[in-house]
N, C-alpha and C positions, 0 to 999 in steps of 0.2 A: 350598496357598498359592492367595489367591483369584485368580482368573482375571485381574482386573485390575490384579494388582501386578506392576510390570514389572521382569524380572529383571535383575540387575546383572552382566552378562557380565564386567564387568573387576573383578569381587571374588570373591576364592576365600579358602578355610581349609582348614587339616589336619584330617583326622580323627583322633579319640583325642588329642588336645594332652597333653603330658607323660606321666605314667603312669597311666591310668585302672586302676580295681579291677577291670573286666571289658571286655573286647572287645565284649560286648553293647550298651555304651553308646554304640556307634555308630549304632545302630538310632534311639534319641532323637536323635542329633545331626542325623543326616539330615533326618528330619522337619522339625527346628525351622530346618535350614539352606534348605531348602524353602519354609518358611513365610516366611523373611524374604526369599527372593528373590536367595540367592546363587548366583553362576554355575556355580563348579568346585569339587568337594570332591577335593583333593588326599590320597592315602595315602602316607605314609611306610612305609618296612620296617624293622622292629626283630624280630629273630627270636623274641623271647620271647613276645609275643602281637599284633604287627602284620605278620604275614606278608601279603605284598601281594596275592596272588592272592586269598585268602578274603575279606579286606577289601573289594576292589573288587567281588567279587561279590556281599556283601551290601548294600553301596552301590546297586547295579545293582536287587537283587531289593526294596528298601522305598522307591525313589524313582520318580518319573516325568519329571523333566526336567531334573537337575543332571548336568554335565558331570561324569566321573568320569576322574582321573588319575592315574596313579602318579608318584610323584616322592620316591624315585624305586626302582625295583629294578636290579639289575643282571645284563646279557645271559649270563654265565658261570656261572650258578648253576642253571641249569637247560638243558636241550638245547634248540638252536632250533626244533625243533617241537612241543616242552612249551609254550614262549613263544609262538609263532605260532597254536598251539591255544587257549592262554588268550586271547590277543586276541580271534582270531575268536569264541570262545564269547561273551566280554566285550560284543563288538560285537552279536551276535545278542540277548544278554540284555537288552541295555540301550538296543536301538533305534538303535544307532549313536552313543552318548554317550561312549565310551570314548577315551581318549588312553596309549597307551604309551610311558612315561616311563622313561627309563634314565640312569644316572649310572655316574661312574668308581669310586665307594666308597670307602672309607677305608681307607687301606693298611696301617695298623697292626692293623685287625681282619682283614683278608683273609691277612696274615701268620700272624696267631695261628690261624686255622682253614684255614690251607693253601689258599687260593682264589689262583688267580694275581691277580696285580696286572693293572687293565685299561688297555689303552694306546688313544691317540686311534684309530688307524687300524682297531682291531679292532670299536670302536663304529661307526666309519663302514660298514665291511663289514657288521656285522650288521644296520643300518638298511639297507642295500640288499638284505639276503636279505629282510627282512620284505615290503619293498616289492613284490620279485619273488614272494614267495610269495602275496600277497594279489591279484595278477593272475593268480594260478592256473598259474603256471609250475611246470614241473618242472625241479629244478635237479640237475643230474649232476656229480658227481665235483668237488664246490667243496672248493677248496685256496687258501684265504687267510688274511687276519690273523686274522680269528675262529675260524677252525678249519678241518678237515676232514671231509666228510661224503660218503659214496656216491651219496644221494640226498635230496633235500629236497622235498616236493611236498605242499600243503595241500588244494587242492579244484580239480579242472580247468575247474568251471563258475565259480569264483570268481575276480570282477573287481572288486575295490574297493580305496578308498584308506584306507589305515590311518594316522590321524593319530598323529604321533609327536612327544614332548616330551624333552628333555634338559636334566638337573641341571648347569649349567656354572659354573666357577670360574676357571680361567686362559686364557690366550687362546687355545691350541690348542683347546681343547674349545667357547669361545664361536663361534671361526671355523667348528668342524664343524656347531655348532647351525644358524648362519646359513646354510651350506650346504645341509643335509639335513633339518633338523627344522623343523616347525611349531611348538612350543611351548619357550620357554626359559626355566628358573626360576634366577634369580640365586640367592646366598647370603646369610643372614641376616647382619646388622651390617655390610653394605658401608656406607662413606660416600658421601655425593653424589658427589664425585667419581670416585669407582669405579665408582659406578652409571650413573653417564652414561656413562662410558669403555667399560664393559660393553656399554651398549645398542648403542653406535656402532661396536664391535667385530661383533656380530652384524648390524645391519643393513647394512653395509659388505660382509660375506663374504657375505650373501643377494644383495645386487645384483652383486658380484663373478662369484656362480654363474648369474645369468642370471633369479633369482628376484625377484620383489616384495617389498621390503625389508619393507611393511607387512603383510604373508601371514605372516610369522614374528612371533608373539605372546610379547613377553619379558615375565616376571614378576617384579615385586620379590617378594622374600620378606622381608616387613617386619616384625619383631616388633612387636605389636600388643597391649598390655596397660596397659588403663585403671587409673584410679584407685580403680573401683567394685571391683576385684578386691582381695583383703585383702592385707596388705603381705607375709606369709610367703609366699605365693603370687605374689607380684610378683619379689621376692626370687629364687624358684627359677626362674621364667620368665624372667628378664632376668640377672641375676649368673649363676645357675646354668648355664643355657644357654650364654651367652659363655664362661665359665668351661671348660665342657666341649669347646667348638670350640678353646680354646686348648690343652686338654689334648689332644687329638686330632689337629690340625693346625695349631696356633698361628703358627707360622714363615709357613706360607702365607698365612693370613689377615691377619698382620702386614705381611708386605711387599707383599701385593695392595692393602691401604689406606695404605701407605707410612708405618706407625705404627712409633714407636720400639721396634727388636729389645731392648734393655737393659731397656725395661721388661716385654717378654714374659719375658725371662731370670730376673727377682726374682719375676714372676708363679708361675712354673715351680717357683722354687726354695722357695717357701712349703711350710711341712710340711703345710696342709690340700691344698690343691693338689696336691701331689706324692704323697700317700696316699690321697685319695679321689676314687675313679676314677668318673667320671659324676656332677658335683655337680649336676646337673638332675635327678638321680633320688635320690641317697642325700646330699645335703648337708643338714644341719640348718640351720633359721634363723640360730642362732649361728655356724655356718662360714660361711654364705655371708654376715653381717654383715661376718666378718673380709675375706672374699675381695673385699667390695664395695669396701673401703676401698684395695684393691691397684689397682684396674682404673682407669684413668684417665675422669673425666668424660666426655671426648669420644667415649671408644670406644663408650660407652652412647648417644651422641646419635641413632646411626641406629635409631631405633624410635619407634613411636608410643606415648607416655604420656601422663597427665594425665587431663584431663574428658574425655566423648566428643568436646566440639567441637575439642579441642586434637589429638585421634585423627585426627579427620576431615582437619584440616588439616596434620598430617604425612603423612597416606595422601595426599593431593592433591597435595603435593609431589613424589610418588616419579613422578606422571603428569608433572609440569613436566621432569622429569629424563628423560623419552623413554619411560618403562615404559607397556606398554600394559594390563596388570594388575596387580592388588597382592594378593598373597596374606597377609591377616591371621593373622600366624603366631604361634603358641602359646596361642591363645583359641578356647572351644568357641564354638559358635553362639549358647547362652545368654549367653554372656558379652561376645559380639559384638554383641547387640541392641540395645543403647544408641548403639551407634557406628554401626551401619548405620541406624539411625532418623534420627540428625543427618548421615549423610551425604545420605540422601534428601532432607532440609531443604536442603540446600546446592545439590542437583543442579538 
């Protein structure tokens, strides 16, 4: 990135959007993201070829200034010392550009894999453990919601602050994020009303905890798919992605947004939706065209679509709702270039 190109700290993207052929595509994505001046690279976690530790380490190795955040990994899939060691190594490797982002995870997947479901008090307990370890503490006989361990200790000479993030959905997680975390990532396809309410919940919780609400950065995870992307890919990134969310935890998303649950029941009963798992990966163009007819148009409105200028207008609308940052979700840096160029012209 040219030294005179301002960094857009308020804009981020997810690495390896969709299903890339190879995880190595991340290397080119990060080079382009830094050239664009994007502020944060978020790594999601899918176990096929998107394991978060590996990806975030790769981002640090091939970048110079972009912030690197997991959004998210789960605290209970690794021993706390393994996670603490990962975070400490990432801070050293990146020069302090790392944010450890946690999430509750998908209950259906956790049940299938035999991973315990995650509770709010466990995430709070785990965050406090990470803070203490990064202050160099030796923790003896911890017995709390996150688990029980005889000794936890990272480095007696360590005295650092570890930035931490939370992917938040429901009110309990949002309030926890406001109390204890530095970054909050909202869910994709939140309505304007839901987004504004979630932002206020986080900020109010921060204030009640004696924190400066402005110190907690709330990110809108905003589906951003311009019309410069081929139609079949747009279907996958929008219809396929929303349908997959509805398959996984549709009732929660519908209740959160105040949508009609009867419509969700009809969608889930459709032969395509009920038989093709992961429509954002496995759905054909013909299948997605049929599913698109089932989803009310207003359910798709919480996204940035159309021309680059129209996408920028929608992105700016997220800041008007109180968000501090926008993750342009579902698009690669090369797909985002026209949008970022248009955004800079408006700034």
